[in-house]
N, C-alpha and C positions, 0 to 999 in steps of 0.2 A: 375186501379188495376194491369193490366199486366205491365204497365210502372214501377210502384213501385216495383214489384217483380224483374223485370229485373235489376233495379237500385241496389237492395240489392245484387243480385247475382254478378253483376259487381263489387260492392264494396268489396265483400268477395274475389273475384279473385285478385283484386288489392292488398289487404292486404296480401294474400298468396304469391304473387309475390315479394312484398317488403320484406316479412320475409325471403324468400329464398335468395333474393339478399344480405341481410345483412350478412347471413351466408357465402355466396359465396365470399364476399370480405375480410373475415377474413383470415389472413395468417395462414399457418400451424403451429401447436403448440400453438394456441391461448388459449387453455384450461388452460395452466399454467399461461399465461399472464392475464387471466380474473380476477384472484384473486390478481393480482399485482396492487396496487393502483396508480402506476406511468404508468401503461400500457406498461411496457418494454417487448419487444419481444426478450428475451434472456434466456438461461437456468440458468444463475447466474449473479449477479452484486453486486457491493458494491461502496459506496461513502464515503470518509473520508476527514476530515480536515488535510491538510498536516503538519500543525504546531503542533497540539496537538495529532493527531492520533484519534480524536473523530470520531466514526462511525456515519454518518448521515442517512444512509440507507443501507439495505442489502436485498438480495433476494437469497436464496439457496446458501449462501456464504461459507458453510462448506463442500460442496460436491466436492471431487476431480474430476476435468475435464481436458481435454487436454488444454495445454497452448501454444502450437506451438512456434512461435518465441518470445513470451513474455519471454521465457527462456533466451534470450540473455541479459535481464536485470541483471541476476546473473553473466553471463560471463563478462558484463561491470563492475559490482561491483568488481569482483576478479581482473580484469585488472587494474582498477583504484587504488585498494589496492596495487597492485604490483608496479605501477608507483610511488605512494606516498612513498613506502618502498625502492625505488631505485633498485628494482630487475629487472625491465624492463624500458627501456627508449623509448620515443616517436620516436626518430630518429634511433632506433635499426633496423637492417635489418633482414628480414626473407627470407630464401631460401625455395622455394616452394617444398613441399613434393609431392610424387606421389598421395597420398590420396587427398590432397587439390586441386591439379591440376585437377584430374578427376572429382571431384565434381564441380569445378568452370566452367567446360565446359558444364554442364547440364543447358541449358538456360530455361528449364521448371521450374527450381527453381529460386529463387531470387539470383542473382550472379553477380559479376564482374569477367570476365574471367581472369585467371592468366596464365602467361607464365610458361612452365615447367622449363625453365632455368632462370626465373626471380627472382628479389629481390625487396622486398617491405618494406616500413617502417611500424612500428606498428601504427603510426598515420594514414597512408593511410588505413590500414586494419580496424582500429577502426571506422573511418568515414564511410567506406563502410558497416560495420556491423550496426552502429547506425542509419544511414540515409536510407540505401537501404536494410537493413536486409540481407546482403550478407552472404550466408552460408559458402562458402569456406573460406572467410576472417575470419569468426568466428572460423572455425577449425584451421586456421593458428595461431590465437591468443592463442587458447587452447594449441596448440603444443609448442608455444614459452614459455608459462608460465610453463607448466608441462612436456613437452617432448613428450606427446602424449595425444590424447583425452581421452583415457582410464584412464590415471593418472589424467587428469583434472576433471573427474567425482568425484574422491575422494575429490578434493578441493571444488567442487560444493556442495557435501553432507555436508562437514565440515562447509562451510559458511552458508548453509541453517539452520543447527543446531544452529550455533552461533546466528543467527538472530531470532531464535524462530519460524521458519516456521513449519507448521503442515501438515502432510499427503502429503509430497512431494515425487515425484518419478522421478528421472532423469536418462536417458539412453544415452544422448548426450549433446553437448554444444549448438547446434543450435535450437532445438525444432522440427526438421524434424522427420518424421516417419523413423525408422531405415531402412525400406525397400527401402528408397530413397538414402541410402548411399552406394549402389552398392556392398554390401557384406563386406564393410570395417568398419562396426559399431564397437564401443568400445567393447573390450573383456568382456565377461560375461553378455552381454545384448542380448536379443532375436532379431531376424531379422525383426520383425514387431512391436516392442514396441515403445512407445512414451512418452514424458514427461507429467506429470500430477501434478496438485496442485489445491486446492480450491481457490476461488476468494479472500477469506480473507487472505490467505498466499501470494497471488500475490500482494495484496494491501500493506501488511506488508513489502514485499521485496521492492516495489516502495517507500514506506515511508522511509525506512532506506537508500535506495540509494540516495534519495534527501537530507536526513539529513547529510549523511557522505560524499557524493560526489555531491554537487549541481552543480559542473562544467559540469556534464553530460548534462545539459540543453543547454549549448553552442552549442553542436553538435546535440542533438535531435531536436532542434528548427530550423535547417537549412532546408528550403523547397526543395531546389535543389542544387546540386553540381556536378561537373564533376570529375570523377575518372581519375587520371593520365592526367590531362589537359595539353595540349601542346605536347602530345606524340602520337604515332600511336595507343596506347592502350586506348586512351581517350574514356570514356563512360559516358553518362549522367545518373545521379542518381536522380530520383524523390522520395522524401520521401513518404513512404506508409501511413504516418499519414496525411490524407487529411483534418484534422481540422486546420492545420497550415496556417498562413497568405498567401493568394493568391492561395490556393488550393480549390478544389471543395466543401469541407464541412467546409470551414473556420469558426472558432469560436473565438471570441475575447478572448485573454488571453492564448490560448493554446500554449505551447512550448515544449511538450513532450507527451508520452514517448516511447511506443513501441506497434506495432501491431503484430498480429500473425494469420496465416491461414494454416490449413491443413484439409484434409477430415474429420479426426477424431475430431479435436478441433473446426472446423467451424470458423466463423469470431470472432476474439478476439481483445481486445484493452485495454491497460492501458494508460489512458490519464491524463494529469495534466494541469490545467489552473489557472492563477492568475489574480485577479481583485482587485485593490487597495491593501490592506494589507492581503487579503485572498487568500490562495492557496488551491485548492481541488485536490484530486486524485480520479479518477473514473476507475473502472475495469468492463469490459463487457466481458462475456464469452459465446461463441456459440450463437451469435446474429442471429436472424431469419429475413430474408427479402432480399432486393436487394443486389446483390453481391458487396462486399467491402464497401457499404454505410450503411448497417444495423447497424454495430457496432458503427458508428459515430452518427447515429440517436439516438441510445440508450444512448450514452455518452452525447449527447446534452441535452437529457431529464434529465439526472442526474445532469449535470452542471447547467441547468436552475433551477432545484429544489434546489440545494445547494445555489447558489448565490441569488436566488429570495426569498427563504423562511427562510433562517437562518441568524442569526447575532451573533457576538461574544459578550457575556454578562459576566460581573463580577458576579460570584456567591458568592464569599466570598472575602472581602478586606484583604489586608495585615495588620497584627497586630490585627486581630479579635479574641476576647475571647468568648468562648462558655459559655452561661449562666449557664449551669449545671456543668461546670468544668473550673472555672476561675483559679484555682491553683491546685498544687499537693504537697504533704508533702515532706519535706526534713529532713532526719534523720541526727542528730548530727550537724545541721546547726545553725548559729546565728539567722536565721529566721526559723520558723517552716514550712513555706510554701513559694512557689515561683509561680509567675504568669506565665501562659502559653498562647501562642497566635499563630496564623498562621504566618509563616515566610514570605510567599509571597501571593499575591492575587491569587485566583483561577478563571480563565476565560476560557470559552470554547464556541464553537458554539452550539447554541440551536435554535430550531424553534421559530421564533418571537412570535408566538401565544402561546408558551408554556414556556416562560421565567420564569414565576412565579411558574412553576411546579417542579422546582429543589430546593433541600435543601441540606445543608451540615451537615455531621455527624462527630463528633470527635471520632477517634479510638486511644485510648492510648496504646502504646507499653510498656511504663514504667509507673506504677501507683505511684511510689515514687522514690526519688533520695537520695543519700548519699553525704553529704558535704565532701570536697568542690565540688561545681557544677558551671561550667562556664555558662555565658549567651550564649544563642543560642544552648544549648544542646537539641537534638531532642528527644522528648518524645512520639511522635505519628504522625498521619497524618489525612488528611481530606478525607472522602469518599463523593462523590456526588451521590445522589439518586434522582430518579424521583418519585414524589408523586403518579402519576397515568399514565397509558399508557405504551407503550413499549419504552425502552431505550436500545440502542445497545452497550453502553460502549465504550471502547477504543480499538484500533487495537492491542495494546500489551497485552490486556486482563485485564488491571488494572481498578480500579474504584477510584484510589487515586488522590487526589489533592495535595495541598501544605503540607509541613512538619509543624508540630506543635512543637514549641520550647519554651524554658524558656526565659523570658524577662529580667532577671537579674542574676548576679552572687551571689551565696550564699557561704560565707566563713564558714569554720568549726568553731564551738563554742570552747571557751577556755577549757583547761583541768578542771579548777575549775567549770565552768558552767556545763560541762558534768557530773562531779562528783555529784554536787548537784541535777542534774536531775535524776541520777540513784538512789540517796538516796530517793528522793521524790517518784519515782516510786515504790521503795521497801516498803516504809511506807504505800503508798496507797494500795499496794497489801496485806499488813497485815490486813487491815480493810475491 
């Protein structure tokens, strides 16, 4: 009897110890992660298909948070625009300003030291920014394009608006906290302010950057490079994106894009990976866990989820006619109606287990036409809806698929035919 009682007490003690051990190993902030079905230890995250912009997953994606050096994606975008427009050239020389020089000497920040009397090509500075997240090099690029970082902020805000970003707040080109800029922060910004944006806007920025300037991947995919190789100023640059080939958190297919870290923003990362014909974009904000690695662990989880559980499915084929609206009327035409159908196929990434949950809906923008009417006239579009469960839509906010167009040309009826039609309508109206 005593032995049995002792065994029960011992069992209870073991259970209590195990229970407390489970709580002890949970990382800080796990309360938010507990409700997250992917188990992500991050304040916010989003995963999208880089081709269509289809959102595959999101967590707290609309809350503005610190973005740190992920800000440099917008600086890259503006620079690549300027290169394409011929306003800036890769071999163009930059003479170091006092501001850029002083920031470049702060080795507590990510930097390549610049000489006060030095000259550097835009290509060198761009590589330092994209690979090593060099802050003074970023300031140098901003000064080259706009004359000053203060004026460059105007370009950042203008481009953000053009891209449809929401709830953005920019105070510098680098993503540093302004207090790290030694009192030289852009005019009109406070001394301890920092760049902010929601994960959804960061993903939208990355989406458009890859669409409009895919060449950015040629640089963002470089794991290591030497700045000013062969000179006394040579310095090794290891890419902060540890998911690149040969680095500590290597992940197959990763070739970009941008990390970010400040005390306010925490560990951030916008990553992109391609496998076969599928490219994904993952954004992780304020990851919780081991220094520098937590953001990549979270991104790995997102990529595994996207590549492992989603496939690209054709929802509606090209030339598809909806049963409830195969035609629309044509006024004054030789034919009274014209057939309408989808111009292109509608394909998108969906969860493999939910492929049958999606349906297409025809939305007519024009309920009738007037002859003459050409073949291919757009009369509406397709909306894709999910029958049950959560669907996140697309990164640009649309739910639209393909255009719906006319499948034939309808000529205008002859004067005589139109006259008889009017007489017929008149007589019918009398009775």
